[in-house]
C-alpha positions in Angstrom: 11.3 24.5 5.6 9.4 27.6 4.4 12.5 29.8 4.7 14.6 27.3 2.7 11.9 27.1 -0.1 11.7 30.9 -0.2 15.5 31.2 -0.5 15.7 28.6 -3.2 13.2 30.4 -5.4 14.5 34.0 -4.7 18.2 33.3 -5.1 18.4 30.3 -7.4 15.1 30.3 -9.3 14.4 26.8 -8.0 10.7 26.1 -7.3 10.9 23.2 -4.9 7.8 21.1 -4.5 9.3 18.8 -1.8 12.2 19.2 0.7 13.6 16.3 2.7 16.0 16.7 5.5 19.2 14.6 5.3 20.7 13.4 8.6 24.2 14.5 8.0 25.7 17.8 9.1 27.4 18.7 12.4 27.9 22.3 11.5 25.2 22.6 8.9 21.8 21.3 7.8 21.5 19.2 4.6 18.5 18.8 2.4 17.3 16.9 -0.7 15.4 19.3 -3.0 12.9 18.0 -5.5 12.0 20.6 -8.2 10.1 19.3 -11.3 12.1 16.4 -12.7 15.3 17.5 -11.1 16.9 16.8 -7.7 19.4 19.1 -5.9 21.4 19.1 -2.7 21.1 22.1 -0.4 23.1 23.0 2.7 22.2 25.6 5.3 25.0 26.8 7.6 23.5 26.9 11.1 26.8 27.7 12.8 26.9 31.5 12.3 30.5 32.0 13.6 31.7 29.7 10.8 30.3 32.0 8.1 31.5 35.2 9.9 35.0 34.1 10.6 35.8 31.7 7.7 33.9 33.2 4.8 36.9 33.8 2.6 38.2 30.3 3.3 34.8 28.9 2.4 34.7 30.7 -0.9 38.2 29.7 -1.8 37.4 26.1 -1.2 34.3 26.2 -3.3 36.1 28.0 -6.1 38.9 25.4 -6.0 36.4 22.6 -6.2 35.0 24.0 -9.4 38.4 24.6 -11.0 39.4 21.0 -10.3 36.3 19.7 -12.1 38.2 20.7 -15.3 40.7 18.0 -14.5 38.0 15.3 -13.9 38.3 15.7 -10.1 35.0 14.4 -8.6 33.7 17.6 -7.1 30.0 18.3 -7.3 28.8 21.0 -9.7 27.9 24.1 -7.7 24.7 26.0 -8.6 25.3 29.7 -8.6 22.7 32.2 -7.5 21.0 34.6 -9.9 23.8 37.1 -9.1 26.5 34.5 -9.9 27.4 33.9 -6.3 28.5 30.5 -4.8 26.7 31.1 -1.5 23.3 32.8 -0.9 22.5 35.0 2.1 18.7 35.3 2.8 17.1 36.4 6.1 20.3 36.0 8.1 20.8 32.5 6.7 23.5 31.2 4.4 22.9 28.5 1.7 24.8 26.4 -0.7 23.2 24.4 -3.6 24.9 21.8 -5.8 24.0 18.9 -8.1 22.6 15.8 -6.6 25.2 13.0 -6.4 24.3 9.3 -6.0 26.6 7.1 -4.1 27.3 5.0 -1.0 28.4 6.6 2.3 30.3 5.2 5.3 30.8 6.3 8.9 34.2 6.1 10.7 35.3 2.5 11.3 33.1 1.2 8.4 35.1 1.9 5.3 35.9 -1.3 3.3 39.5 -1.8 2.2 38.7 -1.4 -1.5 37.1 2.0 -0.9 40.0 3.0 1.4 42.4 2.3 -1.6 40.5 4.6 -3.9 40.1 7.2 -1.2 43.9 7.3 -0.9 44.3 7.6 -4.6 42.1 10.6 -4.7 44.1 12.4 -2.0 47.3 11.6 -3.9 45.7 13.1 -7.1 44.8 16.2 -5.1 48.3 16.7 -3.8 49.9 16.1 -7.2 48.0 19.0 -8.8 50.6 21.4 -7.2 54.3 21.5 -6.5 55.3 19.8 -3.3 58.4 21.2 -1.6 60.6 20.3 1.4 60.3 22.7 4.2 61.7 22.8 7.7 60.4 19.8 9.7 57.3 20.3 11.7 57.7 21.2 15.3 58.8 18.3 17.4 56.5 16.1 19.4 55.3 16.8 22.9 57.5 15.2 25.6 55.9 12.2 27.3 55.8 14.1 30.7 54.1 17.1 29.1 51.6 14.9 27.3 50.8 12.9 30.5 50.1 16.2 32.3 47.6 17.3 29.7 45.9 14.0 29.6 45.8 14.0 33.4 44.3 17.5 33.6 41.5 16.6 31.2 40.9 13.3 33.0 40.4 15.2 36.2 37.9 17.5 34.4 35.9 14.4 33.5 35.7 13.2 37.1 32.2 13.4 38.4 30.6 12.8 35.0 29.0 9.4 34.4 27.6 9.8 30.8 28.6 7.2 28.3 31.0 9.5 26.4 32.6 10.7 29.6 33.2 7.1 30.7 34.9 6.3 27.4 37.0 9.5 27.7 38.2 8.5 31.2 39.0 5.0 30.0 41.0 6.2 27.0 42.8 9.0 28.8 43.8 6.6 31.6 45.2 4.2 29.0 47.1 7.0 27.2 48.8 8.0 30.5 49.9 4.4 31.1 51.2 4.1 27.5 53.1 7.4 27.8 55.0 6.0 30.8 56.6 3.5 28.4 58.2 6.2 26.3 61.4 8.1 27.0 62.4 11.6 26.0 65.3 10.1 24.1 63.0 8.0 21.9 60.8 11.0 21.1 63.7 13.3 20.2 64.9 10.8 17.6 61.5 10.6 15.8 61.4 12.1 12.2 59.0 15.0 11.6 56.8 15.8 8.6 58.7 17.9 6.0 56.8 17.9 2.7 54.7 21.0 2.1 52.0 21.7 -0.5 48.4 22.6 -0.9 46.2 20.6 1.5 42.5 19.8 1.7 42.5 20.1 5.5 39.5 18.0 6.3 39.8 14.8 4.3 37.9 11.9 5.9 35.4 9.3 5.3 32.2 11.3 5.9 33.3 13.9 3.2 33.1 11.4 0.4 30.6 9.3 -1.6 31.5 6.1 -3.4 30.3 4.2 -6.5 29.2 0.6 -6.1 32.6 -0.3 -7.7 34.4 1.3 -4.7 35.7 4.3 -6.6 35.0 7.8 -5.3 31.8 9.3 -6.7 32.3 12.7 -5.1 34.3 14.7 -2.6 31.4 16.7 -1.3 32.5 19.2 1.4 34.7 22.0 0.1 33.8 24.9 2.4 36.7 25.2 4.8 40.4 25.6 4.2 40.8 23.5 1.0 43.8 24.8 -0.9 45.8 26.3 2.0 49.5 25.5 2.3 50.6 23.0 4.9 52.3 19.7 5.6 50.7 17.2 3.2 51.2 14.4 5.7 48.6 16.2 7.9 45.9 15.4 5.2 46.8 11.7 5.4 46.8 11.8 9.2 43.4 13.5 9.3 41.9 10.8 7.1 43.5 7.9 8.9 42.4 9.1 12.3 39.0 10.5 11.6 38.1 7.6 9.4 39.2 5.3 12.2 40.9 2.9 9.8 42.4 -0.3 11.2 45.8 -1.7 10.2 44.5 -3.2 6.9 42.6 0.0 6.1 45.7 2.1 6.8 47.7 0.0 4.4 45.0 0.1 1.7 44.6 3.9 2.0 48.3 4.6 2.0 48.9 2.1 -0.8 46.3 3.9 -2.9 47.9 7.3 -2.1 51.4 6.1 -2.8 50.4 4.7 -6.2 49.6 8.3 -7.3 51.9 10.4 -5.2 54.9 8.4 -3.8 56.5 9.6 -0.6 60.0 9.0 0.6 60.7 6.5 3.5 61.5 9.3 6.0 58.1 10.9 5.4 56.2 7.6 5.8 58.2 7.1 9.1 57.1 10.6 10.2 53.5 9.8 9.3 53.7 6.6 11.4 55.2 8.5 14.3 52.5 11.2 14.2 49.7 8.6 13.9 50.9 6.4 16.7 52.7 8.7 19.2 51.3 12.1 18.1 47.7 11.1 18.9 48.4 9.2 22.1 50.3 12.3 23.3 47.3 14.5 22.6 43.9 14.9 24.1 42.6 15.1 20.5 38.9 16.2 20.4 38.0 15.0 23.9 37.8 18.5 25.2 35.1 19.3 22.7 32.6 17.3 24.7 32.5 20.1 27.3 32.1 22.8 24.6 29.2 21.0 22.9 29.4 23.3 19.8 28.0 20.7 17.4 24.4 20.8 16.4 24.0 17.0 16.6 25.9 16.1 19.7 24.6 12.6 19.8 26.1 11.9 16.4 29.4 13.7 17.3 29.7 11.6 20.5 29.2 8.4 18.5 31.8 9.1 15.9 34.2 10.7 18.4 34.1 7.5 20.5 35.2 5.5 17.4 38.0 8.0 16.8 39.4 7.9 20.3 39.1 4.2 21.0 41.6 3.5 18.1 44.3 5.9 19.6 45.7 3.4 22.2 45.4 0.5 19.7 47.5 2.3 17.0 50.2 3.1 19.6 50.5 -0.6 20.4 50.6 -1.3 16.6 53.3 1.3 16.0 56.0 -1.0 14.7 53.5 -2.9 12.5 52.1 0.3 11.0 55.6 1.7 10.4 56.7 -1.5 8.6 53.6 -1.5 6.5 54.1 2.1 5.4 57.8 1.6 4.7 57.0 -1.4 2.6 55.2 0.9 0.2 58.5 2.3 -1.1 59.4 -1.0 -2.6 56.6 -0.5 -5.1 58.3 2.7 -6.5 61.9 2.8 -5.1 63.2 5.2 -7.8 60.6 7.8 -7.2 60.9 7.5 -3.4 64.6 8.1 -3.6 64.4 11.1 -5.9 62.4 13.4 -3.7 
């Protein structure tokens, strides 16, 4: 704590009389800073490679967050250093400080439908800030046979491990292999692919946001990696739906909120459903990360990653229901859907 207190005073002119650690942060440490009558949030990036390899992306995301504040986007106010920098570097450590935001937080699988709706609206608002164009469709899906091979290879790697996470991984991978047997190459070749391109957030999911008691978003708090890069906007929706571990009702609420702000055509919703249901079951997702153990708080990562992966086979079995729910959104704004 002494290094943090020293850095706050030297770089920000903040004389902290109390520092409390916050439990969040897989790639960074988070703190509540009390200084006089004020309260601040501070982040220390423990994963050095992140700062070394992604620094330009981190700065771009932070700058974007502050520019969007001018349009009433709920991004926290960043506190600049004495030299006007967005990040401080002291004694081989990197820090970020912003205003303290009050709100409710949720873990994957816990988000109420009301909050999911407002979360979807905010992502729609983010995408609507820039022009969205139609690009060549995203690369086609992996074939069932290739997907089975990858799942089988990772399953073999888990053999011999009896930890709780490893047992979950073996169970999920085994089920994925069985489900992939029910899919033919012809079916996969006929699936639509994502085609709408624009500026993306790239890491939009439930643990990045805080919510008012009314359910509306109080703040989108993590802006340090990749926000503002070009990509398929459907990837942002998929990231949220998967990493937030939303069930069928949650998926509908989130996408209904998104569609109310930024309507998508039917073909794009069909592609999102295909990616969400087949794309993830034909992937090993983050299961290989268990062997790398690059996260600081592996016990927390294991807990949330378990929730992510257990929903993968369930969504595959609900594919038709999910597609029907997403396609029904277009009836709320038929004209706009058909003009894209």
